[in-house]
N, C-alpha and C positions, 0 to 999 in steps of 0.2 A: 953895106952888106950886099953881097952878090945874090943873084937869083937862086943858085943852088942852095945856099945857106937859108934863104927865105923859104924855099920849098921844104927844106928839112924842118924848119921851125913850124911851118904850116902842118906837116904831118904830126908834130908834137901837139899842136893845138887840136887836131882831129882826135888824137888819142885822149887828150884831157877832156874834150867835149863829149866823147863817147863814154868815157868813165863817168862824167857828170850825169849823163842821161841814164846809165845803168844804176848808179847809186841813187838817183832821184826816185826811180821806181822802188828801189829797196827801202827808201826812207819812209814810205807809206804816208805821203802827204806831210812830210817833215815832222812826223810823230816819233820817229826813232832817232835818237841823238847822234850816234856814230855815223850812220849813212848820211844824215843831214849835214854833218860837219864836213865829211869827205866830199859831198856834193858841192858845198860852198867853196871849198879849197880848189877843187878841180875846175869849177866855173871861173874863178878869179885867175887861176893859172892859164886857162884856155884864152881868156880875153887878153891877158898880158901878151901871150904868144902871138895872137892875131894882131895886136897893135904893133909888134915888132915887124911882122910880115908886111904890114901895110906901108912901112917905110920904103919898101922895094917893089912891091907888086901892087898895082891899082886896087882900090877897095872893092870894086865890082868883081874883079877876077878872084881876089882873095876870098870874098865872102861866098861867091858861087862855088868855088872849089871846096871851101870848108864845109858849107852846108851839104853839098852833094855827097862828099866823102863821109861826113858824119852820119848822114842818113843811112848810107850803105853799112857802115861799121856798127851803128846802133841796131840795124836790122839783124846783123849777125849776132850781136849780143843778145837780142831778143830770142833768136833761134836757139843759141847755145845755153844761155843762163835761164831763160824763162820758158823754154819749149814753145815758142810762138812761131809756128810753121806758116810761112807765107803761101798764099795760093798763086795760081798762074798769073793773075792780073798784077799782083804785087811784084812778082818776079819780072814781068815785062816792064813795069813802071820803074823798077830799080835799074834795069838795063838801060832804059832811056835816060835816067839820071846820070849813069856812068857815061853814056854817049854825050850828054850835054856838058859834063865836066871836061871831057876830052876836047870837045869842040871849043869851049871857052879858052882852054889853056893852049891848045895847039894852033887854033885857027883864028882866034879872036885878036884883034888889034885895038889897042887903046893907048892913049898918052899917059905917062906916069906923072 
C-alpha cells in the first residue's frame, strides 16, 4: 500500500474514532443500547483501519497523527453537537497539537 492510500485510510480511522467518541458520550456510560452498539462498531472499524495504516507508516507516526487529528475532530464535535465551547487555553493547546502533527509528518524521520 502506498503512502497516499495509507493517509486516506488514516483519515477514515480518524472519522471512525471521532464518531466513536461522540457516540460514547451519547451512550451515557453504555446505558443506551443504540449509541453503545454504534460506539463499539466504530471503535472496531477504527482499530482495523489503523492496523492497515501501520503496514505502511511507522506506528509512532501513525498513532501521533491519529491521536492529534482525533482530538481536534472530537473537539469540533463537542462544540457542534454538545455546545462545549473551548476557552482560549484550549484553543492554544489544540493549535499546538496541530503543529505537532504537522512536525511529525513533515519533518519527522523514522525507519519503517
